[in-house]
VMD Tcl script that draws the C-alpha trace (Angstrom):
set ca {
  {-24.68 29.67 25.29}
  {-26.97 27.40 27.45}
  {-29.60 29.78 29.04}
  {-30.21 27.56 32.06}
  {-26.78 26.81 33.08}
  {-24.93 29.84 31.54}
  {-22.23 27.45 29.95}
  {-20.98 28.29 26.58}
  {-21.52 25.28 24.25}
  {-19.37 24.82 21.26}
  {-21.12 24.47 17.99}
  {-20.48 20.83 16.82}
  {-20.83 21.55 13.32}
  {-18.29 24.36 13.29}
  {-15.78 22.54 15.66}
  {-16.06 19.41 13.39}
  {-15.38 21.50 10.32}
  {-12.34 23.08 11.93}
  {-10.86 19.76 13.08}
  {-11.36 17.66 10.05}
  {-9.36 18.42 6.94}
  {-11.05 18.39 3.35}
  {-11.77 14.87 2.39}
  {-10.72 15.67 -1.14}
  {-7.40 16.72 0.12}
  {-7.06 13.25 1.60}
  {-8.03 11.58 -1.78}
  {-5.63 13.98 -3.62}
  {-2.77 12.91 -1.44}
  {-3.65 9.24 -2.03}
  {-3.63 9.84 -5.60}
  {-0.27 11.52 -5.61}
  {1.10 8.65 -3.53}
  {-0.16 6.20 -6.26}
  {1.76 8.32 -8.75}
  {4.97 8.34 -6.84}
  {4.86 4.53 -6.36}
  {4.02 4.05 -10.06}
  {7.05 5.97 -11.36}
  {9.16 4.14 -8.83}
  {7.92 0.94 -10.31}
  {8.86 2.26 -13.94}
  {12.39 2.88 -12.62}
  {12.69 -0.67 -10.98}
  {11.55 -2.19 -14.33}
  {13.87 -0.01 -16.43}
  {17.14 -0.73 -14.55}
  {17.45 -4.29 -15.64}
  {21.29 -4.48 -15.05}
  {20.79 -4.25 -11.07}
  {18.88 -6.86 -9.06}
  {15.64 -5.83 -7.50}
  {16.81 -6.46 -4.21}
  {19.64 -3.97 -4.61}
  {17.22 -1.32 -5.69}
  {14.97 -2.25 -2.63}
  {17.93 -1.79 -0.47}
  {18.44 1.72 -1.80}
  {14.82 2.47 -1.06}
  {15.10 1.47 2.55}
  {18.33 3.37 3.07}
  {16.70 6.49 1.64}
  {13.82 6.05 4.08}
  {15.97 5.42 7.06}
  {18.08 8.51 6.38}
  {14.85 10.84 5.68}
  {12.96 9.71 8.66}
  {15.79 10.32 11.23}
  {15.03 14.07 11.92}
  {11.40 13.23 12.76}
  {12.53 10.24 14.83}
  {14.87 12.68 16.93}
  {12.23 15.24 17.18}
  {9.77 12.73 18.56}
  {12.00 12.41 21.64}
  {10.88 8.60 22.18}
  {12.80 5.35 22.23}
  {13.72 4.51 18.57}
  {12.95 0.78 19.36}
  {9.40 1.62 20.44}
  {7.53 0.52 23.59}
  {8.85 -2.80 25.19}
  {5.55 -4.61 24.85}
  {4.97 -3.88 21.25}
  {8.72 -4.51 19.94}
  {7.96 -8.14 18.83}
  {5.15 -6.88 16.76}
  {7.13 -4.02 15.29}
  {9.94 -6.49 14.51}
  {7.60 -8.87 12.64}
  {6.05 -5.86 10.91}
  {9.69 -4.75 9.80}
  {10.35 -8.31 8.59}
  {7.13 -8.51 6.45}
  {7.73 -5.12 5.25}
  {11.19 -5.85 3.90}
  {9.95 -9.10 2.46}
  {7.12 -7.24 0.85}
  {9.16 -4.56 -0.94}
  {11.62 -7.41 -2.07}
  {8.99 -9.37 -3.68}
  {7.24 -6.27 -4.92}
  {10.32 -5.07 -6.94}
  {10.81 -8.50 -8.25}
  {7.24 -8.86 -9.49}
  {7.71 -5.37 -11.15}
  {10.87 -6.51 -12.97}
  {9.43 -10.00 -14.30}
  {5.83 -9.03 -14.92}
  {4.14 -6.34 -16.80}
  {3.62 -3.33 -14.63}
  {-0.13 -3.73 -15.10}
  {-0.25 -7.33 -14.20}
  {1.76 -6.93 -11.11}
  {-0.02 -3.86 -10.00}
  {-3.53 -5.63 -10.22}
  {-2.26 -8.67 -7.99}
  {-0.38 -6.49 -5.41}
  {-2.77 -3.54 -5.00}
  {-5.80 -5.87 -4.58}
  {-4.73 -5.99 -0.89}
  {-7.48 -3.72 0.37}
  {-9.84 -6.55 -0.38}
  {-7.83 -9.32 1.20}
  {-7.31 -7.22 4.45}
  {-11.04 -8.11 5.12}
  {-10.19 -11.66 5.58}
  {-7.09 -11.09 7.61}
  {-9.14 -8.59 9.77}
  {-11.66 -11.18 10.33}
  {-9.14 -13.95 11.25}
  {-6.74 -11.82 13.43}
  {-8.93 -9.02 14.74}
  {-12.30 -10.73 14.75}
  {-13.86 -7.86 12.69}
  {-17.20 -8.63 11.19}
  {-17.32 -9.81 7.49}
  {-20.58 -9.63 5.74}
  {-21.88 -11.06 2.53}
  {-20.94 -7.99 0.45}
  {-17.41 -8.26 1.49}
  {-17.29 -11.86 0.86}
  {-18.63 -11.20 -2.72}
  {-15.88 -8.65 -3.48}
  {-13.20 -11.21 -2.09}
  {-14.50 -13.83 -4.59}
  {-14.48 -11.24 -7.45}
  {-11.06 -10.20 -6.62}
  {-9.76 -13.93 -6.66}
  {-11.36 -14.42 -10.03}
  {-9.77 -11.24 -11.27}
  {-6.31 -12.41 -10.14}
  {-6.90 -15.75 -11.88}
  {-7.46 -13.84 -15.08}
  {-4.49 -11.68 -14.61}
  {-2.32 -14.82 -14.19}
  {-4.04 -16.10 -17.35}
  {-5.12 -19.40 -15.88}
  {-8.41 -19.57 -17.71}
  {-6.07 -19.89 -20.97}
  {-5.52 -23.43 -19.86}
  {-9.10 -24.34 -20.78}
  {-8.64 -22.93 -24.33}
  {-7.26 -24.72 -27.30}
  {-3.98 -22.87 -27.38}
  {-2.84 -22.34 -23.75}
  {-0.37 -19.74 -22.92}
  {3.12 -20.89 -22.17}
  {4.75 -19.50 -18.87}
  {8.43 -18.68 -18.85}
  {10.42 -19.20 -15.67}
  {10.70 -15.48 -15.20}
  {6.80 -15.21 -15.61}
  {6.31 -17.84 -12.86}
  {8.97 -16.22 -10.72}
  {7.18 -12.86 -11.06}
  {3.71 -14.31 -10.37}
  {4.80 -16.00 -7.22}
  {6.42 -12.83 -5.93}
  {3.35 -10.82 -6.53}
  {1.12 -13.38 -4.84}
  {3.38 -13.65 -1.80}
  {3.88 -9.81 -1.69}
  {0.02 -9.46 -1.57}
  {-0.19 -11.73 1.57}
  {2.79 -9.79 3.07}
  {1.20 -6.47 2.62}
  {-2.14 -7.60 3.80}
  {-0.64 -8.92 7.08}
  {1.45 -5.89 7.26}
  {-1.62 -3.52 7.33}
  {-3.16 -5.70 10.33}
  {0.04 -5.39 12.17}
  {0.15 -1.73 11.56}
  {-3.36 -1.44 13.15}
  {-1.99 -3.34 16.13}
  {0.82 -0.83 16.77}
  {-1.06 2.39 16.25}
  {-0.10 3.75 19.67}
  {3.42 4.21 18.39}
  {4.44 7.46 16.78}
  {4.64 7.23 13.11}
  {8.14 8.23 12.81}
  {9.28 5.51 15.22}
  {7.46 3.04 13.23}
  {9.18 4.21 9.97}
  {12.61 4.24 11.74}
  {12.21 0.65 12.91}
  {10.59 -0.52 9.56}
  {13.56 0.87 7.77}
  {16.45 -0.55 9.63}
  {14.97 -3.99 9.90}
  {14.30 -3.79 6.27}
  {17.84 -2.73 5.38}
  {19.31 -5.74 7.24}
  {16.72 -8.19 5.87}
  {17.02 -6.97 2.08}
  {20.81 -7.01 2.33}
  {20.66 -10.69 3.36}
  {18.02 -11.63 0.79}
  {19.90 -9.95 -2.02}
  {23.13 -11.56 -1.18}
  {21.51 -15.14 -0.99}
  {19.05 -14.83 -4.12}
  {20.87 -12.26 -6.15}
  {24.03 -10.16 -6.40}
  {25.29 -6.83 -5.83}
  {26.76 -4.63 -8.60}
  {28.00 -1.19 -9.05}
  {25.59 1.02 -11.02}
  {26.49 2.60 -14.25}
  {27.81 6.22 -14.14}
  {25.59 8.98 -15.35}
  {21.83 8.42 -15.71}
  {21.57 5.44 -13.31}
  {22.74 7.56 -10.48}
  {20.01 9.90 -11.04}
  {17.41 7.03 -11.36}
  {18.65 5.66 -8.03}
  {18.28 9.25 -6.55}
  {14.70 9.43 -8.10}
  {13.74 6.13 -6.80}
  {14.69 6.98 -3.26}
  {12.79 10.35 -3.42}
  {9.80 8.96 -4.90}
  {9.57 5.98 -2.51}
  {9.82 8.38 0.49}
  {7.47 10.83 -1.02}
  {4.93 8.05 -1.69}
  {5.09 6.84 1.89}
  {4.85 10.47 3.30}
  {1.80 11.28 1.04}
  {-0.13 8.24 1.97}
  {0.43 9.02 5.73}
  {-0.88 12.41 5.13}
  {-3.83 11.04 3.08}
  {-4.71 8.57 6.17}
  {-4.69 11.77 8.39}
  {-7.32 13.51 6.17}
  {-9.47 10.68 5.24}
  {-10.69 7.13 6.27}
  {-8.63 4.12 5.21}
  {-11.17 2.79 2.66}
  {-11.40 5.67 0.29}
  {-7.41 6.29 0.60}
  {-6.72 2.69 -0.21}
  {-9.22 2.72 -3.04}
  {-7.89 5.94 -4.60}
  {-4.22 4.89 -4.27}
  {-4.80 1.38 -5.71}
  {-7.05 2.64 -8.58}
  {-4.38 5.32 -9.43}
  {-1.53 2.88 -9.31}
  {-3.21 0.17 -11.41}
  {-4.46 2.72 -13.99}
  {-1.02 4.28 -14.39}
  {0.66 0.90 -14.56}
  {-1.28 0.01 -17.60}
  {-0.49 3.27 -19.31}
  {3.26 2.91 -18.65}
  {3.16 -0.75 -19.79}
  {1.60 0.21 -23.08}
  {3.32 3.50 -23.88}
  {6.77 3.17 -22.30}
  {7.48 -0.48 -22.50}
  {5.19 -1.24 -25.58}
  {3.63 -4.23 -23.83}
  {-0.06 -4.27 -24.82}
  {-2.04 -6.26 -22.23}
  {-4.27 -9.14 -23.61}
  {-7.82 -9.84 -22.91}
  {-7.22 -11.93 -19.89}
  {-5.20 -9.00 -18.12}
  {-7.80 -6.43 -19.03}
  {-10.73 -8.61 -17.59}
  {-8.64 -9.23 -14.54}
  {-7.90 -5.54 -14.10}
  {-11.66 -4.55 -14.33}
  {-12.77 -7.14 -11.82}
  {-10.03 -6.18 -9.21}
  {-10.73 -2.36 -9.68}
  {-14.42 -2.90 -9.24}
  {-13.88 -5.03 -6.18}
  {-11.39 -2.33 -4.71}
  {-13.93 0.51 -5.48}
  {-16.79 -1.47 -3.73}
  {-14.93 -2.31 -0.62}
  {-13.80 1.36 -0.28}
  {-17.27 2.54 -0.68}
  {-18.45 0.07 1.90}
  {-15.86 1.22 4.36}
  {-16.54 5.00 3.67}
  {-20.26 4.47 4.23}
  {-19.67 2.59 7.41}
  {-17.28 5.12 8.75}
  {-19.74 8.03 7.86}
  {-22.48 6.40 9.69}
  {-20.29 5.92 12.66}
  {-19.33 9.55 12.54}
  {-22.99 10.75 12.20}
  {-23.90 8.65 15.20}
  {-21.12 10.17 17.13}
  {-22.18 13.59 16.20}
  {-25.91 13.06 17.14}
  {-24.61 11.81 20.60}
  {-22.45 14.83 21.04}
  {-25.62 17.12 20.16}
  {-27.72 15.23 22.71}
  {-25.05 15.61 25.42}
  {-24.67 19.34 24.78}
  {-28.40 20.19 25.02}
}
mol new
graphics top color blue
foreach p $ca { graphics top sphere $p radius 0.5 }
foreach p [lrange $ca 0 end-1] q [lrange $ca 1 end] { graphics top cylinder $p $q radius 0.2 }
display resetview
């Protein structure tokens, strides 16, 4: 209570505590999202008789069906605001292409190698944010980008070309590496576009993302692959699990972003996914990573953690300044 004006002032500390969920809950959701996507990657790699594009199509169909109740509940135009429809359409196209390439990389590369390349996106978003959003990029962020590029080069085993016995790349290996690298650029651009369309309701974004992805993936699979009927029995269960894990991973990461800043969420999810991918690669598929793969994973993980801590520190300082400003205004 203000003794001079007789106006009841809220306690900023108490109010802030009530409004903000636990930061550990956000990190926990991010880790669960990484676990879901990691198990989905295992299913994609295991079902070798079906083209990765067909599995990606199942994923988008499941997301489309499961997001419809929330879309109806939002009571908004499913196509989104007219002025943002071009960006939403581009986001859907990049999202479909990202999942298509993502599943191809998981099929033809080791899970650890593919995850190291694809989930280094939090670092490369810094470059895209500097180019398209004119956000600042300091020396610290530039160093993490350089370390990540070196880590990806080690993951692709390019330093082996300098040794006496260079590693021979198969056509499937090259196909998987190209898919992972292009998927990395797609998901980095996708995150920038997602920030551009922030005013749109999340369910509308998911709905638009899903139907555009269904059309795109169907065309890509028809052109570059083929459709086949899955085997009866266990494969039908795998497809159902793939759909549920994909949707739960997407839902959990949205919940994580509602509880915590983007930096720590991206870091926790990427670290969980890369760590589990190497475990599944070793114990499920019996593919032990070599020295180049381990060095690349360590460099990329180190860069992701550094960029996450930097964003967390920047956001915390911004929140502290806002709190101090609120206290000054309430006196």
